[in-house]
C-alpha positions in Angstrom: 0.0 0.0 0.0 1.3 3.4 -1.0 1.9 5.8 1.9 0.4 8.5 -0.3 1.9 11.6 1.5 -1.5 13.1 2.0 -2.3 13.2 -1.7 -6.1 13.1 -2.3 -7.6 10.5 -4.5 -10.6 10.6 -6.8 -12.4 7.6 -8.4 -14.2 8.5 -11.6 -16.5 6.2 -13.6 -17.2 6.4 -17.3 -13.8 7.9 -17.5 -12.6 7.0 -21.1 -14.3 9.9 -23.0 -16.5 13.0 -22.7 -17.2 14.3 -19.3 -15.4 11.4 -17.6 -12.1 12.1 -19.5 -12.5 15.8 -18.7 -12.9 15.0 -15.0 -9.8 12.8 -14.9 -7.8 15.7 -16.4 -9.3 18.2 -14.0 -8.7 16.2 -10.9 -5.1 15.6 -12.0 -4.6 19.3 -12.3 -5.8 19.7 -8.7 -3.0 17.2 -7.8 -5.3 14.3 -7.0 -4.4 10.7 -7.7 -7.1 9.2 -9.9 -8.6 5.8 -10.4 -10.4 5.9 -13.8 -12.7 3.1 -14.9 -14.9 2.3 -18.0 -15.5 -0.6 -20.3 -13.0 0.6 -22.9 -10.4 2.5 -20.9 -6.8 2.2 -21.8 -3.6 2.9 -19.9 -3.3 6.6 -19.2 0.4 6.9 -19.4 0.4 8.8 -16.2 1.7 7.1 -13.0 -0.9 9.0 -10.9 -3.8 7.6 -13.0 -4.7 4.0 -12.4 -7.1 2.6 -15.0 -9.5 -0.3 -14.4 -11.4 -1.8 -17.3 -14.8 -3.3 -16.6 -18.6 -3.1 -16.7 -19.7 -0.8 -13.9 -23.0 -2.7 -13.7 -21.0 -5.7 -12.3 -20.2 -5.8 -8.6 -16.8 -7.3 -9.5 -15.8 -4.1 -11.3 -16.5 -2.1 -8.1 -14.5 -4.5 -6.1 -11.5 -4.1 -8.4 -11.8 -0.3 -8.6 -11.7 0.1 -4.8 -8.9 -2.5 -4.5 -6.9 -0.6 -7.1 -7.4 2.7 -5.3 -6.2 1.2 -2.0 -3.3 -0.7 -3.5 -1.9 2.3 -5.4 -2.9 5.2 -3.1 -4.1 3.8 0.2 -7.2 6.0 0.3 -10.3 7.4 -1.5 -11.5 11.0 -1.0 -13.9 11.6 -3.8 -16.1 9.4 -6.0 -17.7 10.8 -9.1 -20.4 8.5 -10.4 -20.3 9.7 -14.0 -20.9 6.5 -15.9 -24.4 6.6 -17.4 -26.4 5.5 -20.4 -29.3 7.4 -21.9 -31.9 5.6 -24.1 -34.7 7.9 -25.4 -37.7 5.9 -26.7 -41.4 6.1 -26.5 -42.2 4.1 -23.3 -43.8 1.1 -25.1 -40.8 0.8 -27.4 -38.4 0.0 -24.5 -37.3 -3.6 -24.4 -36.3 -5.8 -21.5 -32.7 -5.4 -22.7 -33.0 -1.6 -22.6 -34.3 -1.9 -19.0 -31.4 -4.2 -18.0 -28.8 -1.9 -19.6 -30.0 1.4 -18.2 -30.7 0.1 -14.7 -27.5 -1.8 -14.7 -25.2 1.1 -15.4 -27.2 4.0 -13.9 -28.4 2.3 -10.7 -26.4 -0.9 -10.0 -23.2 0.9 -11.0 -23.9 3.6 -8.5 -24.9 1.1 -5.8 -22.1 -1.3 -6.1 -19.3 1.2 -6.2 -20.6 3.8 -3.7 -21.3 1.2 -1.1 -17.8 -0.1 -1.3 -16.2 3.3 -1.4 -18.1 4.9 1.5 -16.0 3.3 4.4 -12.9 4.9 2.8 -14.6 8.2 2.2 -15.6 8.2 5.9 -12.0 7.4 6.9 -10.7 10.3 4.9 -12.6 12.7 7.2 -13.9 14.9 4.3 -15.2 12.5 1.7 -17.3 13.6 -1.3 -19.7 11.8 -3.7 -20.9 13.5 -6.9 -23.6 11.8 -9.0 -24.2 12.9 -12.6 -27.9 12.8 -13.3 -29.9 14.6 -16.0 -32.1 17.8 -16.2 -34.9 15.7 -17.6 -35.5 14.2 -14.1 -37.0 17.6 -13.1 -38.2 18.9 -16.4 -39.4 16.1 -18.7 -39.7 17.1 -22.4 -42.3 15.7 -24.7 -39.7 15.9 -27.6 -37.4 13.5 -25.7 -39.4 10.6 -24.3 -37.0 9.1 -21.7 -38.8 7.3 -18.9 -35.9 5.0 -18.2 -33.6 8.0 -17.7 -36.1 9.5 -15.3 -36.6 6.2 -13.5 -32.9 5.7 -12.9 -31.4 9.2 -12.8 -34.4 10.3 -10.7 -33.5 7.6 -8.3 -30.0 8.9 -8.2 -31.3 12.4 -7.4 -33.4 11.1 -4.5 -30.5 9.0 -3.3 -28.2 12.0 -3.4 -30.4 13.8 -0.9 -30.9 10.8 1.3 -27.2 10.0 1.5 -26.4 13.6 2.1 -28.6 13.7 5.2 -27.5 10.2 6.4 -23.8 11.3 6.3 -24.1 15.0 7.0 -22.6 14.8 10.5 -20.0 12.2 9.5 -17.7 14.1 7.1 -19.1 12.9 3.8 -20.8 15.3 1.4 -23.1 14.0 -1.4 -24.1 16.1 -4.3 -25.3 15.8 -7.9 -24.9 17.6 -11.2 -27.9 17.6 -13.5 -26.7 18.3 -17.0 -28.6 19.4 -20.1 -27.5 17.8 -23.3 -23.7 18.0 -23.5 -21.5 17.8 -26.6 -19.9 14.3 -26.1 -19.3 11.3 -28.4 -22.6 10.0 -27.1 -24.5 12.5 -29.4 -23.9 12.4 -33.2 -23.0 15.8 -34.7 -25.9 15.7 -37.1 -28.3 15.9 -34.1 -26.6 18.9 -32.5 -28.8 21.6 -34.1 -31.9 19.7 -32.8 -30.3 19.4 -29.3 -29.3 23.1 -29.3 -33.0 24.0 -29.7 -34.0 22.0 -26.6 -32.2 24.5 -24.3 -33.6 27.9 -23.5 -30.2 29.5 -24.1 -30.2 27.9 -27.6 -27.1 25.7 -27.4 -25.9 22.4 -26.0 -23.4 22.4 -23.1 -19.7 21.7 -23.2 -17.9 19.0 -21.3 -16.1 21.9 -19.5 -19.4 23.2 -18.1 -20.0 19.9 -16.2 -16.4 19.5 -15.1 -16.5 23.1 -13.7 -19.7 22.3 -11.8 -18.1 19.2 -10.2 -15.0 21.2 -9.3 -17.2 23.9 -7.7 -18.9 21.2 -5.6 -15.5 19.7 -4.7 -14.5 23.1 -3.3 -17.7 23.9 -1.4 -17.6 22.4 2.1 -21.0 23.9 3.1 -22.8 22.3 0.1 -24.4 18.9 0.5 -27.6 17.4 -0.8 -27.5 19.8 -3.8 -28.7 19.0 -7.3 -26.8 21.5 -9.4 -28.5 22.1 -12.7 -26.1 22.9 -15.5 -28.5 22.8 -18.4 -28.8 26.0 -20.3 -32.0 26.9 -18.4 -33.9 23.6 -19.0 -34.8 23.2 -15.4 -36.5 26.6 -15.3 -39.0 25.5 -18.0 -39.8 25.8 -21.7 
């Protein structure tokens, strides 16, 4: 086990591209050691970034991620549950496979890893969990039917508040960022003009918008149980 010399450590899921890759870079700039996981992640070429390849829906992946953090750094200070999948379909078009996929990544992924990381967040004395949800939880849009997103990410929003209260006196803060639609590899470029129009400000968000929101929460010791909407005004209405 590494003595660590007081270096803080962040675990980031869905870390191979988009928001996750941006978060890895941002936490490294803060001087954190990082454990980055996704199904397709490759070696970072940075001794302070440990990569773990695996399906976050599987409990075994969570076991390996926590073990890797402890083996390399000896601690965990922050967990960002960024891995997520978004399947937008009319409700009756969803399949059993869609349900298994979305609940597996969005809910089981959160549960397996957060449960295993929490003892170490408590031990750090100032642990932090950030869950990435979606603005559609609070403001559904008839142009984007997405009940499975609301079912799973809505659960994450409620769990964020519940955990924040459960651990409020024990040194662990729990917050969420609720993005609008962000320019990531998840969204084909040809759909960008359509997605721009779904936001009151008239444009999609950038990865940096979400990364900056997470970093704000990281540096805000009096903020817990917050669902921070970074969505170009979507949460305010349409």
